[in-house]
N, C-alpha and C positions, 0 to 999 in steps of 0.2 A: 298823227295821233288818232287812236281808235276811240270809239264811243265807250263811255264809262257806264258800267252796269250798276246803277244805284240800288236795284233790288238785291243784288248779290252782296253789296257792301252792307246794306242794312241788316240783312240776314246774318252776315258774319258778325257784325257788331252785336246783334241780339244774342247769338250763341255765346260769344265771348263774355257778355254781361251776365248771362245765366249762369255760366260755368264759374266766374268769379264770385257771384253771390252764394253758390252752392259751397264753393270752397271756403268762403268767409264764414258761412254758417256752421260748417264742420269744425273749423278751427275754433270758432267762438264756444261750440259746445264741448270741445276738449279741454279748453283752457278756462272756461267759466263754470265752476262747481257752484253755481248759484242756488238760492233757496228754492227756485222753481221746480227743480227735480225733487227736492225733499218735500215740498208742500204736497206733491202728488205721489209720495211714496206710499207703499202698502204698510209701512211700519207707523206707528204712532210716534210723533217727534215734536220738537218745540214749536214747529210752525203749524201743526195741524191737531194737537191734542185736545183743543176745545171744539173742534168742528167735526173730526172723524169719529164715526161710531165705533166704539170699542168697550171691552169689559172695564170696569173701574179698576184702576191700578193702585190706587192709594198714594203711591209714591212715583213722582214724575220729576226726576233729577236730571235736568238737562245741562246743569253746569258742573257736574261731578263733585258734588259736596260730599258725597258719601262713597265708600268703597262698595263693591258689588255685594259684599257680605252684609254690610250695614244696611244696604238698600232692601235686601232679602228679609233681614231680622225686623226692620221697621215696617215692611209690607205685612208680614206675619202678625205683628203686634197690632197694627190698625185694623186688620181683618178681625183679629179676636175682640178688639174693643167694639167694633161694628156689631159683632154677634151678640156680645154680652151687654152692651149699654145702649145699643140701638142709635148710636152716633157715629156718623161717618167722618173721620178725620182724613184730610188730603194734604199731602205735602208736595210743594211745587217749587223747584228752583228754575227760574226762567229769566234770562238776561236779555230777551229781546225788548227793545224800547218801544215807546209809544209817548204820546203827548199827555197822558193821563197821570195824576197823582197816584203813587204806588198803592196807597190805601184804597183808593177807589178802584184801581186795577185788580187788587185782591178781592174786593167785594164783587166785582163783576165776575172774576173767575169762580168765585164761591157760587154765585147764582147760576152760572152756566152749568157747573157740575150738578147742582141741585136740580135743575130742570131737565137736563140731558139724561141723567141717570135715575130720575124719578125718586129723589131722596127728600126726607123731610128734615132731619137734623144733621147739618154740615158744618164743620169747621175746616177752613183752609188756612194753612201756614204756607206763606209764600215769600221767597227771598231771592236776592239777585246779588251775585258777586260784582258784576259789571256796574251796577248802580248803587251798590252798597245800601240796599233798602231791605226792610223786613215788614211784612204785614200779616195780621190775622183777621180773618173775617169769618162770621158766623151767621147761621140762618136765623130768621126772625123767631122761629119756634124755640131757639135757645136763648132768647133774650131775658127770660126770667131767671136764668142760671148763670150766664156770663155776660159782661158787658165791655164797652170800649175801654174803660179805665182799667179794668182788669187785664185786657189784652195788652194795653200799653205798658203796664207794670211787667207783665211777663216778658215782653220784648226788651225792656230796660234792664231788668234784673236777671234774666235767664238767657235769652237768645243772643243779646248783643255781647255780653261778656264772653260767653262761649265761643261765639262766631270770631270775636277779635283774637282769641286764642286758637283759633282754627279747630275747635272741638265742636264741630257741626252736629254730629251725631248725638253727642251727650246734650247739647243745647236743645235740640229738636225733641228728644225723648224727655228731658226735664220739663219742658214746656207743655208737652202732652200730658205728662203726670199731673202738672198743676191744673190744667184745664179739666181733665177727667175728675180730679179731686173736687173742684168747684161744681161740676155738673152733678156728681153723686151726692153731694151734700144738700142741695136744694131740692 
């Protein structure tokens, strides 16, 4: 029996281990379309819309509540309201979960938009199909015009019934009408 060349065995083992890891990483990358790629995407998406710098879109429909045409009409309407009333309405459908109360989450979203886009008067309507939740939050500067009980009433009488009938666009538009009416009255 000859001498065993341990250096050659170790080098061969290391090469095999490295090749196995590379192949494993390539297969993982192909099979796993995880949110990691989406988070670092150039486009604004459900994972980065609060962090990624971008022009305000008014409508962030990540759960496909609206048709493309409805989203465009809603965007145009909210843009007009912003110009005429100096109040920014933001509509967000976002099914990603967290451990927060949905109302609290909506308030946080509203405050992030307010600070990131340097806005004064902001109202955020946020909803989730996955969690079957609806929230309305508004900036402090609107507290003399709208309040939590009004928002709760709009959710219960306008948003929820329309959402149950899958009339999402109608529900959101009607809710915005109500809120705009209250803001203009006071």
